[in-house]
C-alpha positions in Angstrom: -4.0 79.9 -84.4 -4.3 82.6 -82.4 -3.9 86.9 -83.7 -3.0 89.3 -80.9 -3.9 93.5 -81.3 -2.8 95.5 -78.5 -5.4 98.5 -78.1 -5.1 100.1 -74.8 -2.4 99.2 -71.6 -4.0 95.9 -70.7 -6.9 95.8 -73.2 -6.1 93.1 -76.1 -8.4 91.4 -78.9 -7.9 88.1 -79.2 -9.0 86.9 -82.8 -9.0 83.5 -84.6 -9.0 81.7 -87.3 -10.9 80.2 -89.4 -12.5 76.9 -88.2 -10.6 77.2 -84.8 -12.2 76.4 -81.7 -11.3 79.2 -78.6 -9.3 77.5 -75.9 -9.8 78.9 -72.9 -8.8 82.1 -71.7 -6.2 83.3 -69.2 -7.6 84.4 -65.4 -7.6 87.8 -66.0 -5.1 89.6 -63.3 -8.5 90.8 -59.9 -8.4 94.5 -60.8 -7.3 96.3 -57.7 -10.4 99.2 -56.3 -10.2 102.3 -56.8 -7.9 104.2 -53.8 -9.9 104.9 -51.1 -9.5 107.6 -47.8 -12.0 105.4 -44.8 -11.6 107.1 -41.3 -13.3 105.6 -38.4 -15.5 107.4 -36.9 -16.9 107.2 -32.8 -20.3 107.5 -31.4 -19.3 109.5 -28.0 -22.6 108.2 -26.2 -24.1 105.8 -28.6 -22.6 102.3 -29.8 -22.5 102.4 -33.0 -20.3 104.1 -35.1 -19.2 104.5 -38.5 -16.3 104.3 -40.5 -16.5 106.8 -43.7 -15.5 106.3 -47.5 -13.3 109.0 -48.9 -12.6 108.3 -52.6 -9.2 109.8 -53.1 -10.6 111.5 -57.3 -12.7 113.7 -55.6 -12.1 114.3 -52.0 -15.6 113.8 -50.5 -17.1 111.1 -47.9 -19.4 108.6 -49.9 -22.1 106.9 -47.1 -21.3 106.1 -44.3 -20.1 102.1 -43.2 -22.4 101.3 -40.1 -20.2 99.2 -37.3 -21.9 97.5 -34.5 -19.3 98.1 -32.4 -18.6 100.2 -29.6 -18.1 103.5 -29.3 -14.4 104.4 -29.9 -13.4 101.8 -32.9 -9.2 102.2 -31.9 -8.1 101.2 -36.0 -8.3 100.7 -39.3 -6.1 98.4 -41.5 -5.8 97.8 -44.9 -5.1 94.7 -46.9 -1.8 95.4 -48.9 -4.3 94.0 -52.3 -6.6 96.7 -51.2 -10.0 94.7 -50.8 -10.9 94.2 -47.5 -10.4 96.7 -44.3 -10.5 96.4 -40.6 -12.1 97.5 -38.2 -10.7 97.0 -34.2 -12.5 98.0 -32.2 -10.7 98.0 -28.4 -14.0 98.3 -26.8 -16.1 95.2 -27.8 -12.8 92.7 -28.2 -13.9 92.1 -32.2 -12.9 93.0 -35.7 -14.7 94.2 -38.6 -14.4 93.0 -42.2 -15.0 95.8 -44.4 -15.4 94.8 -48.7 -13.6 97.6 -50.2 -15.7 96.8 -53.4 -19.5 97.9 -52.1 -18.2 99.1 -48.8 -20.1 96.8 -46.6 -18.8 95.7 -43.6 -19.6 91.7 -42.1 -20.3 90.1 -39.2 -17.9 91.3 -36.5 -15.0 88.5 -35.7 -14.6 88.2 -31.8 -10.7 88.4 -30.9 -9.2 88.7 -26.8 -9.8 91.1 -24.6 -8.4 95.4 -25.8 -7.1 95.1 -29.3 -5.1 96.8 -29.3 -3.0 97.0 -32.9 -3.0 94.4 -35.9 -1.0 93.9 -39.0 -1.6 92.0 -42.0 1.3 89.3 -44.1 2.3 90.3 -47.5 0.2 88.3 -49.7 -3.1 89.3 -47.5 -4.1 86.1 -46.5 -3.6 86.8 -42.6 -5.0 89.4 -40.0 -3.0 89.4 -36.3 -4.8 91.2 -34.2 -2.8 91.8 -31.0 -5.2 92.0 -27.6 -3.6 93.7 -24.5 -6.1 92.4 -22.7 -5.5 89.0 -22.5 -1.9 88.8 -23.7 -2.9 87.2 -26.5 -2.6 87.0 -30.6 -5.5 85.9 -32.6 -4.9 85.2 -36.6 -7.8 85.9 -38.7 -8.1 84.5 -42.1 -8.9 87.1 -44.9 -10.6 84.6 -47.5 -12.8 82.8 -44.5 -13.1 86.3 -42.2 -12.5 83.2 -39.6 -10.3 83.5 -36.5 -8.1 80.9 -35.1 -6.6 79.9 -32.4 -5.2 83.1 -30.1 -1.5 82.6 -29.8 -0.4 83.4 -25.9 2.6 86.4 -25.7 3.1 87.2 -22.4 1.8 90.4 -20.8 0.6 93.3 -22.1 0.8 93.1 -25.8 0.9 96.2 -27.1 2.7 96.2 -30.7 3.7 94.0 -34.2 5.5 94.1 -36.8 6.1 91.0 -39.6 8.8 91.1 -41.5 8.4 91.3 -46.0 9.0 87.7 -46.5 5.8 87.1 -44.0 7.1 84.8 -42.6 7.5 86.2 -39.1 5.3 88.2 -37.0 7.1 90.1 -33.8 5.1 91.2 -30.9 6.1 93.5 -28.3 5.5 93.5 -24.6 5.4 94.6 -21.5 5.7 96.8 -18.2 8.2 100.2 -17.8 10.4 97.7 -15.6 10.8 94.7 -18.3 10.2 93.7 -21.8 10.1 91.2 -24.4 9.2 90.5 -28.4 8.0 86.8 -29.1 8.0 85.9 -32.8 5.7 84.0 -34.4 5.8 81.7 -37.5 2.9 82.4 -39.7 3.4 79.1 -41.6 2.1 77.2 -38.1 0.8 80.8 -36.3 2.8 79.0 -33.2 5.0 81.2 -30.4 8.9 80.8 -30.8 10.9 81.7 -27.6 10.3 84.7 -26.5 13.4 87.8 -26.6 14.0 89.4 -23.2 14.8 93.6 -22.9 16.1 95.9 -20.3 12.7 98.0 -20.7 9.7 97.5 -21.7 9.3 98.5 -25.4 7.9 101.9 -27.3 8.2 100.4 -30.6 9.9 98.4 -33.7 10.2 98.5 -37.4 11.4 95.5 -39.3 14.5 96.1 -41.8 13.1 95.2 -45.8 15.3 92.5 -45.6 14.1 90.9 -43.1 17.3 90.7 -40.8 16.7 92.9 -38.3 14.2 94.4 -35.8 14.9 97.6 -34.6 12.6 98.6 -30.9 12.9 101.4 -29.0 12.7 100.9 -25.4 12.9 103.3 -21.8 12.1 106.6 -21.5 13.5 110.0 -19.4 10.9 108.5 -16.2 12.9 105.3 -15.7 16.4 106.2 -15.9 18.5 103.6 -17.6 18.3 101.8 -20.6 16.7 104.3 -22.7 18.2 103.0 -25.9 17.4 101.4 -29.4 18.0 97.5 -29.8 18.7 96.1 -33.0 17.4 92.5 -33.3 19.3 89.7 -35.7 16.0 88.1 -36.4 18.2 84.9 -37.3 19.8 84.4 -34.6 17.0 86.0 -31.9 20.2 88.2 -30.5 20.2 91.4 -29.4 23.5 93.4 -31.1 25.0 96.1 -29.0 22.7 98.6 -28.2 21.8 102.1 -30.0 21.7 105.0 -27.0 18.9 107.0 -27.3 17.5 109.7 -25.5 12.9 109.2 -24.7 12.8 106.8 -27.9 9.1 106.5 -28.9 9.0 106.3 -32.4 10.5 104.1 -34.9 10.2 104.3 -39.3 12.6 102.5 -41.5 13.2 104.1 -45.4 12.2 101.8 -47.9 15.4 100.8 -49.1 17.1 99.6 -45.1 19.4 102.5 -45.7 18.2 105.0 -42.7 15.7 104.3 -39.4 14.7 107.3 -38.2 14.0 107.8 -34.1 11.7 109.9 -32.9 12.0 111.6 -29.2 10.2 114.1 -26.6 11.6 116.3 -24.5 11.8 114.9 -20.3 8.2 116.7 -20.1 7.1 115.5 -23.3 7.6 119.3 -25.1 10.5 119.5 -27.8 11.3 116.7 -30.3 14.2 115.3 -32.3 13.6 113.4 -35.9 16.9 111.8 -35.6 18.6 108.9 -38.6 20.9 105.6 -38.0 22.7 104.2 -40.2 21.5 100.6 -40.0 24.9 98.9 -42.0 26.7 100.6 -39.4 24.5 101.5 -37.2 26.2 104.7 -36.1 23.3 108.0 -35.0 23.0 111.7 -37.3 22.6 114.9 -36.3 19.3 115.8 -34.4 16.7 117.1 -36.7 14.7 119.2 -33.9 10.5 119.3 -35.0 9.5 121.0 -31.5 10.3 123.3 -29.6 9.2 123.4 -26.0 6.0 125.1 -26.7 5.2 121.7 -28.4 5.1 118.2 -29.2 5.8 115.5 -31.9 2.8 112.6 -31.7 3.7 110.5 -34.7 5.6 110.0 -38.0 6.0 108.3 -41.0 8.2 108.0 -43.7 6.5 107.7 -48.1 6.4 104.8 -49.6 9.0 105.7 -52.1 11.1 107.3 -48.8 11.4 110.7 -49.9 10.0 112.4 -47.3 9.3 111.4 -43.6 6.9 113.4 -42.4 6.4 114.4 -38.7 2.7 115.0 -36.1 3.0 118.3 -34.2 0.5 119.4 -32.0 0.7 123.0 -29.8 0.5 123.4 -26.4 -0.9 126.4 -26.1 -3.2 126.6 -29.0 -5.9 124.6 -31.0 -3.1 125.2 -33.9 -0.5 122.0 -35.2 1.2 121.2 -38.8 3.3 119.1 -40.4 7.3 118.8 -40.7 8.0 117.2 -43.7 11.9 115.7 -43.5 13.9 114.8 -47.3 15.2 111.7 -46.5 18.2 112.3 -49.6 19.9 114.8 -46.7 17.7 115.0 -43.7 17.4 118.5 -43.1 13.3 119.7 -42.2 11.1 121.8 -44.1 9.1 124.3 -44.1 5.9 123.2 -41.4 2.7 123.1 -43.5 0.2 123.8 -42.0 -3.4 122.0 -40.8 -6.5 122.5 -39.5 -5.8 121.6 -35.7 -3.9 119.8 -34.0 -2.7 116.5 -36.2 -2.5 112.9 -34.8 -3.1 110.8 -37.6 -1.4 110.6 -40.9 -1.6 107.7 -44.1 -0.6 107.5 -47.5 -1.9 106.2 -50.5 -0.1 103.8 -52.4 1.9 105.3 -54.3 2.3 108.2 -52.1 2.0 110.8 -54.0 -0.9 112.1 -51.4 -0.3 112.4 -47.5 -3.9 112.5 -45.2 -3.9 114.2 -42.3 -6.1 114.0 -39.0 -6.4 116.5 -36.7 -9.2 117.5 -34.0 -10.4 121.7 -35.0 -10.8 121.9 -31.2 -14.2 121.7 -31.0 -17.2 119.5 -30.3 -16.9 116.6 -32.6 -15.4 118.8 -34.9 -12.6 117.0 -37.3 -11.0 117.5 -39.9 -9.0 114.9 -42.9 -6.5 117.2 -44.7 -4.6 115.8 -48.1 -1.1 116.8 -48.5 0.4 116.7 -51.5 4.1 114.9 -50.9 5.6 116.2 -54.5 5.4 119.4 -53.2 4.7 119.9 -49.6 1.1 121.5 -49.8 -1.9 121.1 -47.9 -5.4 121.1 -49.7 -9.3 121.2 -49.0 -9.4 119.6 -45.5 -12.4 117.3 -45.2 -14.5 117.6 -42.4 -15.5 114.7 -40.4 -16.8 113.5 -37.1 -15.0 112.3 -34.1 -12.1 110.9 -36.1 -10.0 107.9 -34.3 -8.1 105.7 -36.8 -7.1 106.3 -41.1 -6.2 104.0 -43.6 -6.3 103.9 -47.1 -6.9 101.3 -49.3 -6.8 100.6 -53.5 
């Protein structure tokens, strides 16, 4: 007979009746690591960069994690379970694993030429790395950090997205004049027939139910076929295109009801974010986020879907801001000033804090600014050097 006494949340004491042997207790669920922000720092003129861990609880940079890559690491990605972070290095054609429990880097994993994108399956078991130069996608087993056979996906692949059920990865490829999206079965690591696009793609987002992949294609520079293409994942067919001027960013709310499209003006200045109701694929009113003296450089939706955060740079000074858009009303809120020109953003898993990377226009001078998403209040900037990538694990 066992008597269980709960002593605190997640803690249990087991008492055995006299004379009874203990059976093996059930395996405890693995503890998630503490929430940590990871920032990649380049090493201009050198051959060794670093990744800086910043515990979210303290906001103080920890000991740099030395990584033996080229001078300019391009991307960071954390596994959904928070146990590993992967540094993608375009120059050396490698991916370096970092164990978040110890903040130590493993041996670089060779992939294809000029890796440009990475996506990790929801179960954290496989990382898929897109190599633009070699036209391949390399699967990496995260348990062993070994690379599988490269998967050919056509010329100039630039982005990848994985369905929420983890069964299919979609890879965007192409040039300005033509493009395609190639599905990859994650069970077999084999590519299926490519889906042809009228123009080169700019961005991809997959609906939470996995039924539709949205692809932004075209630009002002190439005339016709500026649109968002809904691809039905069950059939691989493109549904009726949604006309759109110069779409280059896509983000979809966690409930799948609204797709947001980021667009810029003809000269790259000025910009809007426009909601699309996914039930009917109808567009709402554009929300202006940048005037003709500024330009939007990126955006992202909070994990709870409550806000869209748009990064905006000034074209005339070293000033920038983050513009929150409340998704419930699709209205822009007052801009949140940040030190310098913002270009990267990442959220804590609970969505409570956004971390914004900005260049302060001095030599090697960058900051990471925490922004409380409930109030859109910026905290104290954290100084870093030559920041090229950011992710949050935990």
